[in-house]
VEXVOLUM-472990 format. One record per residue: z, x, y of N, C-alpha, C, O in turn; residue number from 1. Coordinates in nm, 4 decimals. Atoms other than C-alpha are relative to their C-alpha. Layout:
REM residues N
n_c3|n_c1|n_c2|ca_c3|ca_c1|ca_c2|c_c3|c_c1|c_c2|o_c3|o_c1|o_c2|num
Z|X|Y|Z|X|Y|Z|X|Y|Z|X|Y|NUM
...
END
This chain:
REM residues 142
n_c3|n_c1|n_c2|ca_c3|ca_c1|ca_c2|c_c3|c_c1|c_c2|o_c3|o_c1|o_c2|num
0.0053|0.0315|0.1322|-1.5855|16.1430|-8.8402|-0.1217|-0.1050|0.0027|-0.1484|-0.1668|0.1058|1
0.1248|0.1230|-0.0302|-1.9023|15.8988|-8.9234|0.0484|-0.1075|-0.1039|0.1240|-0.0981|-0.2006|2
-0.0257|0.1232|0.0936|-1.8848|15.5826|-9.0774|-0.1166|0.0057|-0.0861|-0.2311|0.0342|-0.0508|3
0.1091|0.0233|0.0973|-2.0684|15.5338|-9.3824|-0.0372|-0.1154|-0.0205|0.0204|-0.2110|-0.0724|4
0.0859|0.1390|0.0024|-2.3546|15.2988|-9.3349|-0.0406|-0.0622|-0.0937|-0.0609|-0.1836|-0.0918|5
0.0620|0.0339|0.1572|-2.4764|15.2831|-9.6892|0.1179|-0.0773|-0.0477|0.0980|-0.1967|-0.0702|6
-0.1212|0.0811|0.0230|-2.1026|15.1789|-9.7816|0.0042|-0.1237|0.0361|0.0057|-0.2201|-0.0404|7
-0.0228|0.1127|-0.0742|-2.0730|14.9394|-9.5193|-0.1022|-0.0947|-0.0096|-0.0676|-0.2101|0.0154|8
0.1327|0.0986|0.0305|-2.4276|14.7653|-9.5899|-0.0028|-0.0575|-0.1388|-0.0505|-0.1685|-0.1623|9
-0.0233|-0.0029|0.1440|-2.3539|14.7901|-9.9648|0.1068|-0.1604|-0.0195|0.0948|-0.2604|-0.0902|10
-0.1539|0.1075|0.0091|-1.9992|14.5638|-9.8979|-0.0930|-0.1118|0.0753|-0.0993|-0.2183|0.0138|11
0.0782|0.1033|-0.0688|-2.2358|14.3544|-9.6440|-0.0714|-0.0889|-0.0973|-0.0579|-0.2110|-0.1049|12
0.0876|0.0537|0.0974|-2.4700|14.2852|-9.9097|0.0800|-0.0884|-0.0981|0.0542|-0.2060|-0.1234|13
-0.0750|0.1181|0.1003|-2.2158|14.1509|-10.1589|0.0883|-0.1166|0.0645|0.1293|-0.2121|-0.0015|14
-0.0768|0.0890|-0.0676|-2.0285|13.9617|-9.9052|-0.1088|-0.1194|0.0262|-0.0767|-0.2372|0.0109|15
0.0895|0.0894|-0.0293|-2.3508|13.7903|-9.8112|-0.0643|-0.0858|-0.1309|-0.1111|-0.1993|-0.1210|16
0.0248|0.0879|0.1078|-2.4325|13.6908|-10.1670|0.0903|-0.0707|-0.0151|0.0483|-0.1863|-0.0193|17
-0.0882|0.0802|0.0148|-2.0830|13.5473|-10.2148|-0.0131|-0.1078|0.1144|0.0050|-0.2242|0.0789|18
0.0226|0.0987|-0.1094|-2.1461|13.3629|-9.8664|-0.0807|-0.0902|-0.0174|-0.0617|-0.2091|0.0085|19
0.1326|0.1082|0.0376|-2.4529|13.2114|-9.9650|0.0423|-0.1122|-0.1033|0.0071|-0.2292|-0.0884|20
-0.0483|0.1070|0.1012|-2.2822|13.0367|-10.2783|0.1194|-0.0470|0.0580|0.1428|-0.1625|0.0223|21
-0.0863|0.0717|-0.0782|-1.9874|12.9684|-10.0608|-0.0408|-0.1173|0.0801|0.0201|-0.2242|0.0833|22
0.0527|0.1063|-0.1027|-2.2018|12.7771|-9.8059|-0.0178|-0.1314|-0.0914|0.0214|-0.2415|-0.0527|23
0.0070|0.1417|0.0516|-2.2956|12.5268|-10.0867|0.1394|-0.0881|-0.0199|0.1438|-0.2103|-0.0344|24
-0.1329|0.0832|0.0190|-1.9104|12.4470|-10.1228|0.0309|-0.0754|0.1376|0.0835|-0.1848|0.1581|25
-0.0423|0.0352|-0.1696|-1.8892|12.4350|-9.7267|-0.0980|-0.1288|0.0152|-0.0627|-0.2149|0.0958|26
0.0533|0.1322|-0.0558|-2.1475|12.1573|-9.7198|0.0572|-0.1022|-0.0709|0.0316|-0.2105|-0.0183|27
-0.0517|0.1337|0.0425|-1.9468|11.9100|-9.9675|0.1241|-0.0362|0.0964|0.2186|0.0368|0.1262|28
-0.1400|0.0609|-0.0461|-1.7091|11.6771|-9.7834|0.1132|0.0356|-0.0778|0.1058|0.0975|-0.1840|29
-0.1241|-0.0185|0.0552|-1.3548|11.6870|-9.8569|-0.0141|-0.0722|-0.1398|-0.0146|-0.0114|-0.2468|30
0.0142|0.1171|0.1271|-1.3922|11.3885|-10.1130|-0.0952|0.0524|-0.1256|-0.0693|0.0238|-0.2425|31
0.0856|-0.0388|0.0916|-1.6871|11.5608|-10.2898|0.0699|0.1487|-0.0384|0.0438|0.1950|-0.1494|32
-0.0397|-0.1099|0.0319|-1.5071|11.8791|-10.2879|0.1063|-0.0250|-0.1023|0.1059|0.0311|-0.2119|33
-0.1406|0.0375|0.0882|-1.1803|11.7415|-10.4446|-0.0431|-0.0776|-0.1174|0.0465|-0.0900|-0.2010|34
0.0476|0.0735|0.1125|-1.3809|11.5357|-10.7038|0.0177|0.1156|-0.1360|0.0641|0.0879|-0.2466|35
0.0349|-0.0698|0.1057|-1.4416|11.8342|-10.9070|0.1196|0.1676|0.0054|0.1032|0.2622|0.0824|36
-0.0721|-0.1139|-0.0115|-1.1505|12.1039|-10.9857|-0.0412|0.1358|0.0038|0.0311|0.2290|0.0391|37
0.0465|-0.1268|-0.0046|-1.3958|12.3782|-11.0271|-0.0377|0.0566|0.1391|-0.0557|0.1767|0.1593|38
0.0365|-0.0504|-0.1306|-1.4816|12.3770|-10.6520|0.0960|0.0827|0.0330|0.0674|0.1955|0.0733|39
-0.1260|-0.0610|-0.0562|-1.1285|12.4785|-10.5742|-0.0140|0.1759|-0.0496|-0.0251|0.2744|0.0234|40
0.0116|-0.1203|0.0667|-1.1493|12.7677|-10.8219|-0.1168|0.0898|0.0654|-0.0892|0.1894|0.1324|41
0.1409|-0.0704|-0.0593|-1.5016|12.8978|-10.7143|0.0465|0.0339|0.1549|0.0371|0.1456|0.2056|42
-0.0219|-0.0628|-0.1734|-1.3894|12.8951|-10.3308|0.1152|0.0705|-0.0111|0.1304|0.1626|0.0693|43
-0.1330|-0.1205|-0.0086|-1.0563|13.0653|-10.4133|-0.0432|0.1449|-0.0221|0.0029|0.2369|0.0454|44
0.0390|-0.1133|0.0567|-1.2327|13.3411|-10.5935|-0.1019|0.0792|0.0942|-0.1029|0.1996|0.1199|45
0.0929|-0.0615|-0.1096|-1.5206|13.3714|-10.3417|0.0552|0.0291|0.1064|0.0177|0.1253|0.1734|46
-0.0523|-0.0547|-0.1193|-1.2895|13.3581|-10.0726|0.0927|0.1534|-0.0128|0.1129|0.2378|0.0746|47
-0.0994|-0.1245|0.0297|-1.0679|13.6338|-10.2095|-0.1017|0.1419|-0.0180|-0.0635|0.2501|0.0266|48
0.1065|-0.0912|0.0319|-1.3781|13.8552|-10.3136|-0.0562|0.0418|0.1504|-0.0694|0.1583|0.1880|49
0.0562|-0.0325|-0.1360|-1.5184|13.8211|-9.9551|0.1058|0.0681|0.1162|0.0706|0.1582|0.1923|50
-0.0928|-0.0437|-0.1006|-1.2045|13.8814|-9.7394|0.0530|0.1344|-0.0347|0.0815|0.2168|0.0522|51
-0.0075|-0.1470|0.0381|-1.1289|14.1880|-9.9582|-0.0667|0.0837|0.0448|-0.0309|0.1790|0.1141|52
0.1237|-0.0962|-0.0836|-1.4419|14.3351|-9.8718|0.0017|0.0155|0.1497|-0.0051|0.1257|0.2043|53
-0.0161|-0.0019|-0.1488|-1.4150|14.2427|-9.5114|0.1435|0.1166|0.0578|0.1413|0.1798|0.1634|54
-0.0884|-0.0655|-0.0389|-1.0743|14.4265|-9.5130|-0.0360|0.1295|-0.0475|-0.0175|0.2213|0.0324|55
0.0591|-0.1435|0.0094|-1.2212|14.7308|-9.6928|-0.1050|0.0622|0.1127|-0.1298|0.1806|0.1358|56
0.0989|-0.0648|-0.1136|-1.4702|14.7563|-9.4139|0.0731|0.0222|0.1106|0.0580|0.1303|0.1675|57
-0.1151|-0.0118|-0.1153|-1.2067|14.7122|-9.1456|0.0655|0.1467|-0.0495|0.0275|0.2394|0.0220|58
-0.0645|-0.1017|0.0276|-0.9993|14.9937|-9.3148|-0.1137|0.1361|0.0188|-0.0834|0.2310|0.0911|59
0.0859|-0.1007|-0.0203|-1.3038|15.2263|-9.3348|-0.0551|0.0180|0.1310|-0.0669|0.1373|0.1589|60
0.0410|-0.0659|-0.1256|-1.4476|15.2101|-8.9645|0.1303|0.0208|0.0697|0.1082|0.0927|0.1671|61
-0.1119|-0.0177|-0.0590|-1.0916|15.2200|-8.8428|0.0409|0.1473|-0.0395|0.0802|0.2259|0.0467|62
-0.0716|-0.1237|0.0123|-0.9893|15.5254|-9.0262|-0.0940|0.1128|0.0351|-0.0534|0.2289|0.0381|63
0.0997|-0.0805|-0.0203|-1.3167|15.6840|-8.9426|-0.0055|0.0378|0.1808|-0.0522|0.1365|0.2376|64
-0.0347|-0.0143|-0.1352|-1.2195|15.6133|-8.5703|0.0924|0.0630|0.0622|0.0814|0.1294|0.1653|65
-0.1293|-0.0528|-0.0502|-0.8722|15.7010|-8.5434|0.0436|0.0879|-0.0841|0.1332|0.1529|-0.0302|66
-0.0471|-0.0661|0.0996|-0.8039|15.8926|-8.8458|0.1289|-0.0421|-0.0509|0.1976|0.0390|-0.1130|67
-0.1008|0.0504|0.0421|-0.5291|15.6662|-8.9165|-0.0451|-0.1287|-0.0593|-0.1514|-0.1753|-0.0184|68
0.0384|0.1235|0.0752|-0.5336|15.3402|-9.1576|0.1085|-0.1005|0.0596|0.2227|-0.0739|0.0971|69
-0.1214|0.1234|-0.0555|-0.3622|15.0083|-9.0437|0.0970|-0.0112|-0.0955|0.0731|0.0179|-0.2127|70
-0.1350|0.0099|0.0798|0.0003|14.9396|-9.1739|-0.0485|-0.0977|-0.0787|-0.0126|-0.0728|-0.1938|71
0.0164|0.1009|0.0848|-0.1429|14.6196|-9.3318|-0.1181|-0.0694|0.0441|-0.1784|-0.0415|0.1477|72
0.1348|0.0591|-0.0186|-0.4337|14.3828|-9.3651|-0.0342|-0.0577|0.1364|-0.1321|-0.0244|0.2031|73
-0.0111|0.0540|-0.1397|-0.3583|14.1741|-9.0523|-0.0179|0.0815|0.1040|-0.0920|0.0475|0.1962|74
0.0623|-0.0776|-0.1297|-0.3706|14.4572|-8.8187|-0.1033|0.0637|-0.0238|-0.1379|0.1420|0.0647|75
0.1603|-0.0683|0.0409|-0.6873|14.5837|-8.9607|-0.0944|-0.0747|0.1101|-0.1795|-0.0169|0.1777|76
0.0987|0.0937|-0.1142|-0.8550|14.3011|-8.7318|0.0344|0.0244|0.1251|-0.0538|0.0416|0.2092|77
-0.0374|-0.0367|-0.1089|-0.6242|14.3687|-8.4583|-0.0531|0.1421|0.0606|-0.1105|0.1734|0.1649|78
0.0671|-0.1322|-0.0469|-0.6989|14.7131|-8.4637|-0.1719|-0.0004|0.0623|-0.2013|0.0538|0.1689|79
0.1189|0.0192|-0.0217|-1.0739|14.6340|-8.4539|-0.0076|-0.0572|0.1576|-0.0950|-0.0252|0.2383|80
0.0086|0.0295|-0.1559|-0.9905|14.4649|-8.1178|0.0113|0.0808|0.1112|-0.0490|0.0792|0.2186|81
-0.0467|-0.1124|-0.0818|-0.8230|14.7474|-7.9794|-0.1196|0.0955|0.0380|-0.1424|0.1424|0.1495|82
0.1105|-0.0790|-0.0231|-1.1406|14.9449|-8.0606|-0.1043|-0.0499|0.0772|-0.1893|0.0301|0.1163|83
0.0853|0.0231|-0.0699|-1.3422|14.7180|-7.8756|-0.1059|-0.0536|-0.0810|-0.2125|-0.0699|-0.0215|84
0.1063|0.0557|0.1216|-1.5499|14.5726|-8.2190|0.0198|-0.1446|0.0320|-0.0716|-0.2135|0.0773|85
-0.0199|0.1399|0.0056|-1.3936|14.2440|-8.2157|0.0587|-0.0740|0.1620|0.1251|-0.0033|0.2379|86
-0.0727|0.0908|-0.1124|-1.2843|13.9843|-7.9171|0.1409|-0.0171|-0.0495|0.1877|0.0066|-0.1609|87
-0.1223|0.0297|0.0385|-0.9652|13.8916|-7.8975|0.0306|-0.1066|-0.0826|0.1075|-0.1141|-0.1785|88
-0.0063|0.1488|0.0886|-1.0164|13.5374|-8.0049|-0.0354|0.0145|-0.1394|0.0368|-0.0318|-0.2277|89
0.0247|-0.0212|0.1028|-1.2187|13.6551|-8.2795|0.0984|0.0775|-0.0971|0.1301|0.0349|-0.2082|90
-0.1025|-0.0911|0.0641|-0.9851|13.9118|-8.3997|0.1333|-0.0817|-0.0588|0.1939|-0.0624|-0.1641|91
-0.1308|0.0652|0.0573|-0.6984|13.6731|-8.4171|-0.0294|-0.1105|-0.1017|0.0587|-0.1480|-0.1791|92
0.0480|0.0987|0.0919|-0.9021|13.4101|-8.6114|-0.0443|0.0677|-0.1417|-0.0316|0.0044|-0.2466|93
0.0360|-0.0773|0.1341|-1.0283|13.6705|-8.8845|0.1479|0.0618|-0.0352|0.1584|0.0912|-0.1543|94
-0.1362|-0.0854|0.0305|-0.6552|13.8372|-8.8891|0.0674|-0.1183|-0.1113|0.1128|-0.0922|-0.2227|95
-0.0276|0.1188|0.1162|-0.5684|13.4626|-9.0508|-0.0416|0.0249|-0.1448|0.0244|-0.0078|-0.2434|96
0.0209|-0.0236|0.1214|-0.7683|13.5835|-9.3171|0.0599|0.0766|-0.1151|0.0462|0.0595|-0.2362|97
-0.0891|-0.0782|0.0724|-0.5454|13.8325|-9.4327|0.1257|-0.0699|-0.0608|0.1728|-0.0427|-0.1712|98
-0.1072|0.0803|0.0978|-0.2662|13.5915|-9.5073|-0.0528|-0.0979|-0.1094|0.0003|-0.1255|-0.2169|99
0.0574|0.1009|0.1205|-0.4906|13.3477|-9.6857|-0.0390|0.1001|-0.1302|-0.0205|0.0637|-0.2463|100
0.0211|-0.1066|0.1225|-0.5972|13.6624|-9.9089|0.1196|0.0252|-0.0533|0.1159|0.0009|-0.1739|101
-0.1108|0.0018|0.0797|-0.2477|13.7291|-10.0015|0.0467|-0.1352|-0.0827|0.0864|-0.1582|-0.1969|102
-0.0380|0.1457|0.0794|-0.1885|13.3733|-10.0474|-0.0693|-0.0249|-0.1248|-0.0150|-0.0849|-0.2176|103
0.0787|0.0512|0.1208|-0.4714|13.3480|-10.2984|0.0345|0.0898|-0.0987|0.0575|0.0467|-0.2116|104
-0.0034|-0.1145|0.0824|-0.4235|13.7143|-10.4464|0.1592|-0.0131|-0.0780|0.1820|0.0214|-0.1940|105
-0.1399|-0.0236|0.0905|-0.0286|13.6687|-10.5224|0.0477|-0.1744|-0.0089|0.1622|-0.2084|-0.0385|106
-0.0526|0.1279|0.0302|-0.0209|13.2854|-10.5352|0.1116|-0.0250|0.0660|0.2050|-0.0652|-0.0034|107
-0.1225|0.0565|-0.0673|0.2339|13.2173|-10.2724|0.0085|-0.1517|0.0302|-0.0855|-0.2289|0.0492|108
-0.0045|0.1660|-0.0117|0.3682|12.8758|-10.2301|-0.1196|-0.0821|-0.0312|-0.1470|-0.1749|0.0449|109
0.0925|0.1162|0.0045|0.0732|12.7043|-10.3818|-0.1146|0.0006|0.0773|-0.0978|0.0635|0.1818|110
0.1280|0.0021|-0.0926|-0.2566|12.6656|-10.2225|-0.0288|-0.1464|0.0173|-0.0410|-0.2102|-0.0872|111
0.0394|0.1320|-0.0085|-0.3377|12.3233|-10.0839|-0.1591|0.0046|0.0160|-0.2227|0.0842|0.0851|112
0.1436|0.0330|0.0245|-0.6812|12.2094|-10.1581|-0.0841|-0.0197|0.1189|-0.1978|0.0274|0.1176|113
0.0451|0.0515|-0.1379|-0.7671|12.0735|-9.7977|0.0130|0.1562|0.0860|-0.0593|0.1759|0.1837|114
-0.0015|-0.1137|-0.1055|-0.6786|12.4226|-9.6416|-0.0973|0.0750|-0.0647|-0.1796|0.1296|0.0088|115
0.1211|-0.0791|0.0622|-0.9076|12.5931|-9.8921|-0.1448|-0.0396|0.0583|-0.2231|0.0468|0.0976|116
0.1156|0.0855|-0.0309|-1.1939|12.3460|-9.8008|-0.0189|0.0412|0.1261|-0.1248|0.0939|0.1599|117
0.0475|-0.0487|-0.1554|-1.1538|12.4151|-9.4313|-0.0111|0.1400|0.0260|-0.0726|0.1779|0.1256|118
0.0132|-0.1105|-0.0431|-1.1106|12.7683|-9.4627|-0.1402|0.0677|-0.0605|-0.1863|0.1750|-0.0217|119
0.1210|-0.0225|0.0252|-1.4327|12.7693|-9.6564|-0.1201|-0.0171|0.1170|-0.2090|0.0622|0.1479|120
0.1059|0.0490|-0.0846|-1.6276|12.5700|-9.4019|0.0318|0.1153|0.1588|-0.0636|0.1327|0.2346|121
-0.0423|-0.0841|-0.1049|-1.4489|12.8210|-9.1137|-0.1022|0.1360|-0.0135|-0.1904|0.1791|0.0607|122
0.0426|-0.1275|0.0274|-1.5345|13.1351|-9.2968|-0.1779|0.0063|-0.0081|-0.2384|0.1064|0.0304|123
0.1352|0.0081|0.0035|-1.9079|13.0290|-9.3559|-0.0738|0.0185|0.1198|-0.1738|0.0899|0.1276|124
0.0299|0.0119|-0.1354|-1.9437|12.9471|-8.9734|0.0330|0.1314|0.0601|-0.0417|0.1829|0.1434|125
-0.0205|-0.1284|-0.1059|-1.7968|13.2541|-8.8413|-0.0118|0.1462|-0.0608|-0.0342|0.2420|0.0131|126
0.0270|-0.1447|0.0698|-1.8218|13.5570|-9.0900|-0.1299|0.0582|0.0497|-0.1196|0.1794|0.0690|127
0.0775|-0.0553|-0.0403|-2.1523|13.6193|-8.9726|-0.0266|0.0558|0.1539|-0.1212|0.1258|0.1900|128
-0.0500|-0.0937|-0.1285|-2.0223|13.7198|-8.6115|0.0755|0.1018|-0.0356|0.0695|0.2045|0.0319|129
-0.0663|-0.1264|0.0233|-1.7965|13.9406|-8.7801|-0.1108|0.1151|-0.0392|-0.1003|0.2291|0.0061|130
0.0979|-0.0904|0.0540|-2.1046|14.1101|-8.9550|-0.0792|0.0642|0.1167|-0.0907|0.1864|0.1263|131
0.0698|-0.0418|-0.1097|-2.3054|14.1329|-8.6444|0.0725|0.0911|0.0821|0.0175|0.1940|0.1213|132
-0.0963|-0.0690|-0.1008|-1.9980|14.2610|-8.4262|0.0152|0.1415|-0.0752|-0.0002|0.2387|-0.0012|133
0.0209|-0.1204|0.0634|-1.9764|14.5494|-8.6976|-0.1123|0.0785|0.0232|-0.1100|0.1833|0.0877|134
0.1382|-0.0691|0.0021|-2.3297|14.6453|-8.7306|-0.0522|0.0542|0.1545|-0.1327|0.1456|0.1721|135
0.0542|-0.0116|-0.1364|-2.3715|14.6335|-8.3369|0.1079|0.1215|0.0225|0.0697|0.2111|0.0978|136
-0.0841|-0.1202|-0.0358|-2.0707|14.8855|-8.3264|-0.0608|0.1169|-0.0609|-0.0803|0.2204|0.0028|137
0.0353|-0.1431|0.0572|-2.2015|15.1285|-8.5850|-0.1471|0.0265|0.0545|-0.1818|0.1445|0.0509|138
0.1237|-0.0488|-0.0538|-2.5549|15.1212|-8.4318|0.0411|0.0688|0.1247|-0.0153|0.1721|0.1608|139
-0.0140|-0.0515|-0.1421|-2.4084|15.1901|-8.1020|0.0741|0.1513|-0.0015|0.0705|0.2310|0.0922|140
-0.0796|-0.1386|0.0572|-2.1994|15.4966|-8.2656|-0.0988|0.0932|-0.0396|-0.0701|0.2129|-0.0420|141
0.0812|-0.1073|0.0530|-2.5236|15.6462|-8.3984|-0.1084|-0.0073|0.0706|-0.2006|0.0718|0.0505|142
END
Protein backbone atom coordinates (compact mmCIF):
# COMPACT_ATOMS: atom_id res chain seq x y z
CA UNK A 1 0.00 0.00 0.00
CA UNK A 2 1.12 3.56 -0.56
CA UNK A 3 1.42 6.49 1.77
CA UNK A 4 -0.80 9.35 0.66
CA UNK A 5 1.81 12.08 0.20
CA UNK A 6 -0.82 14.74 -0.41
CA UNK A 7 -2.52 13.96 2.91
CA UNK A 8 0.77 14.01 4.83
CA UNK A 9 1.95 17.24 3.20
CA UNK A 10 -1.41 18.92 3.85
CA UNK A 11 -1.10 18.02 7.53
CA UNK A 12 2.52 19.19 7.55
CA UNK A 13 1.36 22.51 6.11
CA UNK A 14 -1.17 22.94 8.93
CA UNK A 15 1.40 21.87 11.51
CA UNK A 16 3.97 24.35 10.20
CA UNK A 17 1.42 27.20 10.24
CA UNK A 18 0.63 26.49 13.89
CA UNK A 19 4.28 25.90 14.71
CA UNK A 20 5.15 29.37 13.42
CA UNK A 21 2.54 30.90 15.72
CA UNK A 22 3.76 28.75 18.58
CA UNK A 23 7.30 29.97 17.92
CA UNK A 24 6.24 33.45 19.09
CA UNK A 25 5.22 31.98 22.45
CA UNK A 26 8.43 29.95 22.64
CA UNK A 27 10.46 33.14 22.37
CA UNK A 28 8.89 34.52 25.56
CA UNK A 29 10.76 33.86 28.76
CA UNK A 30 8.75 32.21 31.52
CA UNK A 31 7.84 35.47 33.26
CA UNK A 32 6.64 37.08 30.02
CA UNK A 33 4.69 33.95 29.18
CA UNK A 34 3.01 33.81 32.59
CA UNK A 35 2.22 37.53 32.58
CA UNK A 36 -0.70 37.05 30.16
CA UNK A 37 -3.16 34.19 30.71
CA UNK A 38 -3.96 34.17 27.01
CA UNK A 39 -0.49 32.80 26.27
CA UNK A 40 -1.28 29.54 28.02
CA UNK A 41 -4.64 29.21 26.29
CA UNK A 42 -3.04 29.77 22.89
CA UNK A 43 -0.14 27.44 23.67
CA UNK A 44 -2.43 24.65 24.82
CA UNK A 45 -4.63 24.88 21.75
CA UNK A 46 -1.70 25.01 19.31
CA UNK A 47 -0.05 22.08 21.08
CA UNK A 48 -3.23 20.03 20.95
CA UNK A 49 -3.75 20.74 17.26
CA UNK A 50 -0.13 20.03 16.32
CA UNK A 51 0.15 16.85 18.36
CA UNK A 52 -3.18 15.59 17.03
CA UNK A 53 -2.00 16.08 13.45
CA UNK A 54 1.33 14.40 14.17
CA UNK A 55 -0.51 11.39 15.59
CA UNK A 56 -2.76 11.32 12.52
CA UNK A 57 0.35 11.18 10.33
CA UNK A 58 1.82 8.42 12.49
CA UNK A 59 -1.30 6.30 12.14
CA UNK A 60 -1.44 6.82 8.39
CA UNK A 61 2.22 5.96 7.81
CA UNK A 62 2.10 2.92 10.09
CA UNK A 63 -1.16 1.55 8.71
CA UNK A 64 0.21 1.81 5.17
CA UNK A 65 3.39 -0.05 6.15
CA UNK A 66 2.05 -2.75 8.48
CA UNK A 67 -1.68 -3.01 7.71
CA UNK A 68 -2.38 -2.54 11.41
CA UNK A 69 -2.86 0.53 13.53
CA UNK A 70 -1.17 1.33 16.83
CA UNK A 71 -3.10 0.44 19.95
CA UNK A 72 -2.60 3.91 21.41
CA UNK A 73 -1.08 7.29 20.61
CA UNK A 74 2.12 6.60 22.54
CA UNK A 75 2.85 3.41 20.63
CA UNK A 76 2.41 5.22 17.33
CA UNK A 77 5.78 6.84 18.00
CA UNK A 78 7.49 3.64 19.12
CA UNK A 79 6.18 1.85 16.03
CA UNK A 80 7.80 4.54 13.88
CA UNK A 81 11.04 3.62 15.61
CA UNK A 82 10.49 -0.08 14.84
CA UNK A 83 9.95 0.84 11.19
CA UNK A 84 13.28 2.71 11.23
CA UNK A 85 11.67 6.10 10.67
CA UNK A 86 12.57 7.64 14.04
CA UNK A 87 15.63 6.99 16.18
CA UNK A 88 15.05 5.55 19.64
CA UNK A 89 15.77 8.80 21.44
CA UNK A 90 13.53 10.82 19.19
CA UNK A 91 10.72 8.26 19.33
CA UNK A 92 10.79 8.31 23.14
CA UNK A 93 10.85 12.11 23.24
CA UNK A 94 7.99 12.43 20.77
CA UNK A 95 6.00 9.68 22.51
CA UNK A 96 5.76 11.99 25.53
CA UNK A 97 3.66 14.24 23.30
CA UNK A 98 0.91 11.62 23.38
CA UNK A 99 0.59 12.00 27.14
CA UNK A 100 0.61 15.77 26.88
CA UNK A 101 -2.07 15.64 24.19
CA UNK A 102 -4.27 13.50 26.44
CA UNK A 103 -3.80 15.82 29.40
CA UNK A 104 -4.71 18.81 27.25
CA UNK A 105 -7.69 17.17 25.55
CA UNK A 106 -9.15 15.59 28.68
CA UNK A 107 -7.96 18.11 31.26
CA UNK A 108 -6.39 15.44 33.48
CA UNK A 109 -5.05 16.67 36.82
CA UNK A 110 -4.77 20.30 35.75
CA UNK A 111 -1.96 21.62 33.64
CA UNK A 112 1.12 23.33 35.04
CA UNK A 113 1.81 26.50 33.05
CA UNK A 114 5.54 25.93 33.39
CA UNK A 115 5.22 22.47 31.83
CA UNK A 116 3.29 23.93 28.91
CA UNK A 117 5.90 26.66 28.41
CA UNK A 118 8.69 24.06 28.38
CA UNK A 119 6.69 21.83 26.00
CA UNK A 120 6.21 24.74 23.62
CA UNK A 121 9.93 25.40 23.50
CA UNK A 122 10.79 21.73 23.05
CA UNK A 123 8.21 21.22 20.31
CA UNK A 124 9.37 24.26 18.36
CA UNK A 125 12.95 22.99 18.53
CA UNK A 126 12.26 19.29 17.90
CA UNK A 127 9.31 19.01 15.54
CA UNK A 128 11.20 19.98 12.37
CA UNK A 129 13.30 16.81 12.92
CA UNK A 130 10.13 14.71 13.02
CA UNK A 131 8.88 16.29 9.79
CA UNK A 132 12.25 15.71 8.14
CA UNK A 133 12.27 12.05 9.22
CA UNK A 134 8.78 11.40 7.84
CA UNK A 135 9.50 13.22 4.58
CA UNK A 136 12.76 11.30 4.18
CA UNK A 137 10.98 8.00 4.73
CA UNK A 138 8.22 8.84 2.26
CA UNK A 139 10.80 9.92 -0.34
CA UNK A 140 12.75 6.70 0.11
CA UNK A 141 9.57 4.66 -0.35
CA UNK A 142 8.73 6.23 -3.71
